[in-house]
C-alpha positions in Angstrom: -212.3 35.2 -36.4 -212.3 32.7 -39.3 -212.9 28.9 -38.3 -213.0 27.0 -41.5 -212.2 27.9 -45.1 -212.5 25.7 -48.2 -211.3 26.6 -51.5 -212.0 24.9 -54.7 -213.2 21.7 -53.1 -214.8 18.9 -55.1 -216.0 15.4 -54.5 -217.7 12.9 -56.8 -218.6 9.2 -56.8 -218.2 7.7 -60.2 -219.8 9.9 -62.8 -222.0 11.5 -60.2 -220.6 15.1 -59.2 -221.6 16.2 -55.8 -219.7 19.5 -55.7 -217.4 21.1 -58.1 -214.7 23.5 -56.8 -216.7 25.0 -54.1 -215.6 27.9 -51.8 -216.9 28.1 -48.0 -216.0 30.1 -45.2 -217.4 29.8 -41.5 -216.4 32.4 -38.9 -216.6 32.5 -34.9 -220.2 32.9 -33.9 -221.5 32.0 -37.1 -224.6 29.5 -37.3 -224.7 28.0 -40.9 -227.3 25.7 -42.2 -226.5 23.4 -45.5 -229.7 22.5 -47.3 -229.9 20.7 -50.6 -232.1 18.2 -52.2 -231.7 14.5 -51.1 -228.6 12.9 -52.9 -227.1 16.2 -53.6 -224.1 15.5 -51.0 -224.8 17.6 -47.8 -223.7 14.8 -45.5 -220.7 14.1 -47.8 -219.6 17.6 -47.7 -220.0 17.6 -43.9 -217.5 14.7 -43.7 -215.1 16.3 -45.5 -215.1 19.1 -43.5 -214.7 17.0 -40.2 -211.8 15.3 -41.9 -213.3 11.6 -42.5 -213.4 11.8 -46.1 -210.6 13.4 -48.6 -211.5 16.2 -51.0 -210.8 15.9 -54.7 -208.8 18.4 -57.1 -205.2 19.4 -56.9 -206.1 22.8 -56.0 -208.7 22.1 -53.1 -207.8 23.4 -49.7 -209.6 22.9 -46.3 -208.2 24.9 -43.3 -209.5 24.5 -40.0 -208.2 27.3 -37.6 -205.5 25.8 -35.3 -206.1 25.3 -31.8 -209.8 25.1 -31.8 -211.9 21.7 -30.9 -214.4 20.5 -33.3 -217.3 18.0 -32.4 -219.0 16.2 -35.2 -222.3 14.9 -34.8 -222.8 11.8 -37.5 -226.1 10.6 -38.5 -225.1 7.2 -37.5 -222.5 7.6 -34.7 -220.0 5.2 -33.9 -219.2 3.9 -30.3 -217.3 1.1 -28.6 -220.0 -1.5 -28.3 -218.4 -3.1 -25.1 -218.4 0.6 -23.2 -221.4 1.8 -20.8 -223.0 5.1 -21.4 -221.1 6.4 -18.9 -217.9 5.1 -20.3 -219.0 6.5 -23.6 -219.7 9.9 -22.1 -216.5 10.4 -20.0 -214.2 9.0 -23.2 -212.9 12.7 -23.6 -209.7 14.5 -23.5 -211.7 17.5 -21.9 -209.7 18.1 -18.5 -212.9 18.8 -16.6 -214.2 15.3 -18.0 -211.5 13.7 -17.1 -211.4 14.7 -13.6 -215.3 13.9 -13.1 -214.2 10.3 -14.8 -211.7 9.9 -12.0 -214.1 11.0 -9.1 -216.9 8.6 -10.6 -214.6 5.6 -10.6 -213.3 6.7 -6.9 -216.9 6.3 -5.9 -216.9 2.7 -7.1 -214.2 2.0 -4.7 -215.0 3.7 -1.4 -212.1 1.6 0.4 -209.4 3.5 -1.6 -209.6 6.5 0.5 -206.4 8.3 -0.6 -207.7 8.0 -4.5 -211.0 9.5 -3.3 -209.2 12.4 -1.6 -207.1 13.0 -4.5 -210.0 12.9 -7.1 -212.0 15.1 -4.9 -208.9 17.7 -4.9 -208.8 17.7 -8.4 -212.5 18.3 -8.6 -211.9 21.3 -6.3 -208.9 22.6 -8.4 -210.9 22.4 -11.5 -214.2 23.7 -9.9 -215.6 20.7 -11.6 -218.7 19.9 -9.1 -221.1 22.1 -11.0 -219.9 20.3 -14.3 -220.5 16.9 -13.0 -224.1 17.9 -12.2 -224.3 19.4 -15.5 -223.4 16.1 -17.1 -226.2 14.4 -15.5 -228.5 17.2 -16.1 -227.9 17.1 -19.9 -228.1 13.2 -19.9 -231.5 13.7 -18.2 -232.7 16.1 -20.7 -232.0 13.5 -23.6 -233.6 10.9 -21.6 -230.4 9.0 -21.1 -230.8 7.6 -17.6 -229.3 4.2 -17.4 -225.7 5.2 -17.0 -224.5 1.4 -16.8 -226.4 0.1 -19.9 -224.1 -1.1 -22.5 -223.8 0.4 -25.7 -224.3 -2.9 -27.7 -228.0 -2.8 -26.5 -229.1 0.9 -27.4 -231.1 1.3 -30.6 -229.9 3.7 -33.1 -231.9 6.4 -31.8 -230.7 6.4 -28.3 -226.8 6.3 -29.8 -227.8 9.4 -31.9 -229.1 11.1 -28.3 -226.0 9.8 -26.7 -223.6 11.5 -29.1 -225.6 14.7 -29.0 -225.3 14.5 -25.2 -221.5 13.7 -25.5 -221.2 16.6 -27.9 -222.8 19.2 -25.7 -221.1 18.1 -22.6 -217.8 18.4 -24.3 -218.5 21.8 -25.3 -216.2 22.1 -28.5 -215.6 25.4 -30.2 -216.9 24.5 -33.5 -219.9 22.1 -33.9 -220.9 20.2 -37.1 -224.0 18.5 -36.9 -225.9 16.3 -39.3 -229.6 16.3 -38.6 -229.4 17.0 -34.9 -233.1 16.9 -34.1 -233.6 13.1 -35.6 -234.7 10.9 -32.9 -235.7 13.9 -30.4 -238.7 14.6 -29.1 -240.3 17.8 -29.0 -239.5 18.8 -25.9 -235.7 17.8 -26.3 -235.9 19.7 -29.8 -237.0 23.1 -28.2 -234.3 22.4 -25.4 -231.6 21.9 -27.8 -232.6 25.0 -30.2 -232.3 27.4 -27.0 -228.8 25.8 -26.3 -227.7 26.3 -30.1 -229.0 29.9 -29.9 -226.4 31.0 -27.9 -224.2 33.8 -29.1 -221.0 32.1 -28.7 -221.8 29.1 -30.5 -220.2 28.2 -34.1 -222.1 25.8 -35.8 -222.3 24.2 -39.3 -225.5 21.9 -39.7 -227.5 20.0 -42.0 -231.3 20.0 -40.9 -234.7 20.1 -42.4 -235.9 21.4 -39.2 -237.7 24.9 -40.6 -238.1 26.3 -37.0 -234.5 25.5 -36.5 -233.7 27.4 -39.8 -235.6 30.4 -38.5 -234.7 30.7 -35.1 -231.1 29.5 -34.7 -229.2 30.2 -38.1 -227.9 33.4 -39.4 -226.7 32.0 -42.9 -228.2 29.2 -45.2 -225.8 27.7 -47.8 -227.8 25.8 -50.5 -225.9 22.7 -52.5 -227.6 22.9 -55.8 -226.1 21.2 -59.0 -222.8 21.0 -57.5 -222.5 24.7 -56.6 -222.8 26.6 -53.3 -225.4 29.5 -53.1 -225.1 31.7 -49.8 -227.8 33.4 -48.2 -227.5 35.7 -45.2 -230.2 35.3 -42.6 -232.9 32.8 -41.5 -235.4 30.5 -43.3 -237.8 33.4 -44.2 -235.1 35.6 -45.8 -233.6 32.2 -47.4 -236.8 31.8 -49.1 -237.1 35.4 -50.3 -233.6 35.6 -51.9 -233.8 32.0 -53.4 -237.1 33.3 -55.2 -235.5 35.9 -56.5 -232.3 34.1 -57.5 -234.3 31.6 -59.5 -236.3 34.6 -61.3 -232.9 36.1 -62.1 -231.7 32.9 -63.4 -234.7 32.2 -65.5 -234.6 35.6 -67.3 -230.6 35.1 -67.8 -231.5 31.8 -69.3 -234.3 33.0 -71.7 -231.7 35.8 -72.6 -228.8 33.2 -73.5 -231.1 31.0 -75.7 -232.5 34.1 -77.5 -228.7 34.8 -78.3 -227.8 31.4 -79.2 -230.8 31.4 -81.4 -229.1 34.4 -83.1 -225.5 33.0 -83.1 -227.1 29.7 -84.6 -228.4 31.6 -87.6 -225.2 33.5 -88.3 -223.0 30.0 -88.0 -225.2 28.5 -90.2 -224.7 31.1 -93.1 -221.0 31.6 -92.1 -218.5 31.1 -95.0 -216.0 28.3 -94.5 -213.0 30.9 -94.9 -213.1 32.4 -91.1 -211.3 35.4 -90.1 -210.1 35.7 -86.6 -213.2 37.8 -85.8 -215.5 34.9 -87.0 -213.4 32.4 -85.0 -214.3 34.4 -81.8 -218.0 34.6 -82.7 -217.8 30.9 -83.1 -216.4 30.1 -79.8 -218.6 32.7 -78.1 -221.4 30.7 -79.7 -220.3 27.3 -78.0 -219.7 28.8 -74.6 -222.9 30.3 -74.8 -224.6 26.9 -75.7 -222.8 25.4 -72.8 -224.5 28.1 -70.5 -227.7 27.3 -71.9 -227.4 23.4 -71.2 -226.9 24.2 -67.8 -230.7 24.4 -67.1 -232.0 24.9 -63.7 -233.2 21.5 -62.4 -236.7 22.5 -60.7 -238.2 18.8 -60.7 -240.2 18.2 -57.4 -241.8 15.0 -55.9 -245.4 14.7 -57.5 -248.3 13.1 -55.6 -251.6 12.2 -57.5 -252.8 9.3 -55.7 -256.4 9.0 -55.7 -257.7 7.7 -51.9 -260.6 5.5 -51.5 -264.0 7.0 -50.1 -264.6 7.0 -46.6 -267.7 5.3 -45.1 -270.3 7.0 -42.5 -268.3 5.1 -39.9 -264.5 5.4 -40.1 -262.8 4.6 -36.8 -264.0 4.6 -33.2 -262.3 4.1 -29.8 -264.6 3.2 -27.2 -263.2 3.9 -23.8 -260.1 1.9 -24.7 -257.4 1.4 -21.7 -253.8 -0.3 -22.3 -251.1 -0.7 -19.8 -248.0 -3.0 -19.4 -247.6 -3.4 -15.9 -247.5 -0.3 -13.8 -247.2 1.6 -17.1 -250.1 3.2 -17.9 -250.4 3.8 -21.9 -253.9 5.1 -22.1 -256.8 4.9 -19.8 -260.8 5.3 -21.0 -260.0 7.0 -24.4 -263.1 7.6 -26.3 -263.2 9.2 -29.7 -265.0 9.1 -33.0 -263.2 10.1 -36.1 -264.8 12.5 -38.7 -263.8 12.7 -42.4 -260.8 14.7 -43.6 -259.5 15.0 -39.9 -255.8 15.7 -39.4 -254.7 15.0 -36.2 -251.2 15.5 -34.5 -249.7 13.1 -31.9 -247.3 14.9 -29.0 -245.8 13.4 -26.2 -242.4 12.5 -24.9 -240.3 9.4 -26.4 -241.4 6.3 -24.6 -244.9 7.7 -23.4 -246.6 5.1 -25.6 -247.4 6.7 -29.1 -246.6 3.9 -31.3 -248.5 1.7 -29.0 -251.4 4.0 -29.3 -251.4 3.7 -33.0 -250.9 0.0 -33.0 -254.5 0.2 -30.9 -256.2 2.1 -33.4 -255.0 -0.1 -36.4 -255.8 -3.3 -34.0 -252.5 -4.6 -34.3 -252.7 -4.1 -30.5 -255.5 -5.5 -28.1 -256.9 -3.0 -25.6 -256.8 -4.3 -22.0 -260.4 -2.8 -21.7 -262.8 -0.8 -24.4 -263.0 -1.6 -28.1 -261.9 -0.1 -31.3 -264.3 -0.3 -34.1 -262.9 0.1 -37.8 -265.5 1.3 -40.3 -266.0 -1.0 -43.3 -264.5 1.3 -46.0 -261.6 2.0 -43.8 -258.0 1.4 -45.6 -255.1 2.1 -43.5 -251.7 3.5 -44.9 -249.0 2.8 -42.0 -245.8 4.6 -42.4 -243.9 3.6 -39.5 -240.2 3.7 -38.6 -240.0 0.0 -38.0 -241.6 -0.7 -41.4 -238.9 0.6 -43.5 -237.7 -3.1 -44.2 -237.4 -2.8 -48.0 -235.6 -5.7 -49.6 -232.1 -4.8 -50.2 -231.4 -7.1 -53.2 -234.4 -6.0 -55.1 -234.4 -3.1 -57.7 -236.7 -0.2 -57.1 -239.1 -1.3 -59.9 -239.4 -4.6 -58.6 -240.2 -3.5 -55.1 -243.2 -1.4 -56.7 -244.4 -3.9 -59.1 -244.4 -6.4 -56.3 -247.4 -4.2 -54.7 -249.3 -3.4 -58.2 -248.4 -2.7 -61.7 -250.5 0.3 -61.8 -252.5 2.7 -59.4 -256.0 4.3 -59.8 -255.8 8.3 -60.5 -259.0 10.5 -60.6 -261.5 10.4 -63.5 -260.4 6.6 -64.3 -257.2 7.3 -65.3 -254.1 4.8 -64.3 -250.6 5.4 -63.4 -248.2 2.8 -64.1 -245.3 1.7 -61.7 -242.7 3.4 -63.7 -245.1 6.6 -63.8 -245.4 6.6 -60.2 -241.6 6.2 -59.4 -241.1 9.1 -61.8 -243.7 11.2 -59.7 -241.5 10.3 -56.8 -238.3 11.5 -58.2 -237.0 7.9 -59.4 -236.2 8.6 -63.1 -236.0 5.3 -65.4 -232.4 4.9 -65.1 -232.5 4.9 -61.0 -235.4 2.5 -61.1 -232.9 0.0 -62.1 -230.7 0.8 -59.1 -230.7 -1.6 -56.1 -232.2 -0.5 -52.8 -229.0 -1.2 -51.0 -227.4 1.8 -53.3 -230.2 4.3 -51.9 -229.8 7.1 -49.8 -231.7 7.5 -46.5 -234.1 10.1 -48.1 -234.6 7.9 -51.2 -235.8 4.9 -49.4 -238.2 6.9 -47.2 -239.5 8.3 -50.5 -239.5 4.7 -51.9 -241.2 3.2 -48.8 -244.0 6.1 -48.5 -244.8 5.2 -52.3 -245.3 1.5 -51.1 -247.8 2.8 -48.7 -249.6 5.0 -50.8 -249.7 2.1 -53.6 -252.2 0.7 -51.4 -254.9 3.2 -51.9 -255.5 3.9 -48.5 -258.0 6.5 -47.1 -256.8 6.6 -43.5 -253.0 7.5 -43.3 -250.9 7.0 -40.2 -247.3 8.6 -40.4 -244.9 7.8 -37.7 -242.2 10.4 -38.0 -242.6 10.6 -42.0 -240.2 13.7 -42.2 -236.9 12.0 -41.1 -234.1 12.5 -43.9 -236.6 14.2 -46.4 -235.3 17.4 -48.0 -237.3 20.7 -47.5 -238.6 20.8 -51.2 -239.9 17.2 -50.7 -241.4 18.0 -47.2 -243.5 20.9 -48.9 -244.7 18.6 -51.6 -245.9 16.2 -48.8 -247.5 18.7 -46.9 -249.5 19.9 -50.0 -250.6 16.4 -50.6 -251.6 15.6 -47.2 -253.7 19.1 -47.0 -255.5 18.0 -50.0 -255.6 14.4 -49.1 -259.4 13.4 -49.0 -259.1 11.0 -46.1 -258.2 11.1 -42.5 -254.5 11.6 -41.3 -252.7 10.8 -37.9 -249.3 12.2 -37.7 -246.5 11.5 -35.1 -243.4 13.8 -35.9 -240.7 15.8 -34.2 -241.1 18.3 -37.0 -242.9 21.2 -35.3 -243.3 23.1 -38.5 -245.1 20.3 -40.5 -247.2 19.6 -37.3 -248.2 23.1 -37.2 -248.9 23.2 -40.9 -251.1 19.9 -41.1 -252.5 19.1 -37.7 -256.3 20.6 -36.9 -255.9 19.6 -33.4 -253.6 17.5 -31.0 -254.1 14.3 -29.0 -251.3 15.1 -26.1 -249.9 12.4 -24.1 -249.7 13.7 -20.5 -248.8 10.3 -18.7 -250.3 8.3 -16.5 -252.6 7.0 -19.5 -254.1 10.6 -19.9 -254.6 11.8 -23.5 -255.6 15.5 -23.7 -257.5 16.8 -26.7 -256.3 19.8 -27.6 -258.0 22.2 -30.2 -255.4 24.1 -31.9 -251.7 24.0 -33.5 -248.6 22.7 -31.7 -247.2 26.2 -31.3 -250.8 27.2 -29.7 -250.4 24.3 -27.2 -246.9 25.4 -26.4 -248.0 28.7 -25.8 -251.0 27.7 -23.7 -248.7 25.6 -21.7 -246.3 28.4 -20.9 -249.5 30.1 -19.6 -250.5 27.4 -17.5 -246.9 27.2 -15.9 -247.2 31.0 -15.3 -250.6 30.6 -13.6 -248.9 27.8 -11.4 -246.4 30.4 -10.4 -248.9 33.2 -9.4 -250.9 30.4 -7.5 -248.1 29.1 -5.7 -248.6 28.4 -2.0 -247.0 31.1 -0.2 -245.1 30.4 3.2 -247.2 30.6 6.5 -246.9 33.5 8.4 -246.3 33.0 12.1 -249.6 33.1 14.1 -248.2 35.1 17.1 -245.3 37.4 16.8 -242.3 36.1 18.9 -241.6 39.5 20.4 -245.1 39.7 21.9 -244.6 36.6 23.7 -241.0 37.8 25.2 -241.8 40.3 28.2 -238.1 39.8 29.0 -236.5 41.3 26.1 -235.4 44.9 25.8 -237.2 47.3 23.3 -234.1 47.2 21.0 -234.2 43.3 21.2 -237.8 43.1 20.3 -237.3 45.4 17.3 -234.4 43.1 16.1 -236.7 40.2 16.6 -239.4 41.7 14.6 -236.7 42.5 11.8 -235.4 38.9 11.9 -239.0 37.7 11.3 -239.5 39.9 8.3 -236.3 38.8 6.9 -237.2 35.1 7.2 -240.8 35.7 5.7 -238.9 37.5 2.6 -236.2 34.6 2.4 -238.9 32.1 2.7 -240.7 33.6 -0.4 -237.6 34.0 -2.2 -237.1 30.1 -1.8 -240.7 29.3 -3.1 -240.2 31.3 -6.0 -236.8 29.5 -7.0 -238.3 26.1 -6.3 -241.0 26.8 -9.0 -238.9 28.0 -11.7 -237.5 24.4 -11.6 -241.0 23.3 -12.9 -240.6 25.2 -16.1 -240.2 22.3 -19.1 -238.1 25.0 -21.0 -235.6 25.6 -18.3 -231.8 25.3 -19.9 -228.9 23.5 -18.0 -227.3 26.7 -17.4 -230.2 27.8 -15.5 -230.5 24.9 -13.7 -226.9 25.2 -12.4 -227.5 29.0 -11.6 -230.9 28.2 -9.9 -229.3 25.6 -7.7 -226.5 28.0 -6.4 -229.2 30.7 -5.6 -231.5 28.1 -3.7 -228.3 26.8 -1.8 -227.6 30.2 -0.8 -231.2 31.3 0.3 -231.2 27.9 2.3 -228.1 28.8 3.9 -229.1 32.2 5.0 -232.5 31.3 6.2 -230.6 28.7 8.7 -228.2 31.6 9.9 -231.1 34.0 10.2 -233.3 31.4 12.3 -230.3 30.6 14.6 -230.1 34.2 15.2 -233.6 34.6 16.0 -233.8 31.6 18.2 -230.8 32.6 20.3 -232.2 36.0 21.0 -235.7 34.4 21.9 -233.8 32.4 24.4 -232.6 35.6 26.1 -236.3 36.4 26.8 
């Protein structure tokens, strides 16, 4: 069943053509990812599909299947600022949400018993009680707990998580997602990955999360030079097929060049009096010339910046502790960094990762212990809060304010203009004001400002947000070869697996665990530990003495029945314990929680019935 069809759709801003006469279809059950370099128009295309921008061209057609509901997750969601979180979540036409909304408001007016009865009756009719529990579970999964908090007080990341929660709760038929993993911690991403992998989901999304592309998607569409190229399969198949496409295009381009050279020779020696046949060859020449001009743009980010040498003492944390009231960030943390170490930091949002990095760079003071920074250590700190580029300055002015040139290996130097060109800002783009840059371009520029300081110890807080896959690959190669130390905080599991030698895992209550391995290895280890906990789960105590042995007044059949009931109670208690252990699994989905809750309630009810029957039989003795 077809959900979306685009025919001959175009869009441009001024002279820049983002996409030109593209065709695209999405069918029910498809999970399509849209990838492209920064600035190629991915987000614009999503806005056109979602109906927020109009396509261009007289022949353009955009058809959405009638009767389906569509949900659009924007990069910067727009909410009514005076609403509370709960009001924002319940602002929907979904009948289940409307029923839940009515019931929640009835709870606020306990004196209105008639409204409470009617609201409860609607909940009964729609079987919405489980849905109410699901709403709260989804909000909890995305760390949205203060339901009476006003939207105007939320950060950009909190609003993005709220918009995602609202979308998941609303359950539209067709999901359009723009960077859904931004502002999510690693466990949230894994939960969302499992949710979106459901066979019934139909998705069109922009993401740079390569594990998402690998696990969730079954088609990848690349927007390149205004055209779309379709690849069936996941990220691995996309890479293989794209390499083949580029190879074929290169061969075709070379053939065109050779043909054009021959045609040029013929055109140059052609007599002035042209016949019909000669004119067709001239026309073919100009067509071939146009094809050859359409060269493949394989321009990539280049990073050739020399880091300063590290001394023997780099960075040492001597049993540092930090807390805010009762909230412990780190307790008695002790570590000495070695040369060329690459450490990933893992933990849920709000656990104190940014505070920890502030302690290491001496921007924060520990409550106890000491941080010692080596004399030759120069930090380069890329942080989410640090992207405060002057909007009224041109790109080149931002870099020249730091330095006119930067040192390279072998005594060479790189001018500010050359450095910007390596970061994909051509001379024309260097004259553009910062306010006109895209999100990805601003991050590239900010990264260059950090590297211009010539650091030898990089601290990168979410460096992958809004960067395209090509840029991510180049950044990874640079960091792998970087001669200094690197600390990385990122929600990009692929990036973390590729770079980090080991992890600092924030486990709460100030405990920081040093895990020797990749993030994927850590998650596998964590799953093994959960399974071990299940095996070691305490089994219910067996009765010290059997009741039938203490009841001489019972008949033989009654004692047999008593024995059967005791065995049944024992089995039910074991089943109850197993169900309770399943709730400790960090990968549990909201569907499983609802299902397990029902099973647990049924088991508890059965235990009560059997125990009542057992007691009645015992009293007869």
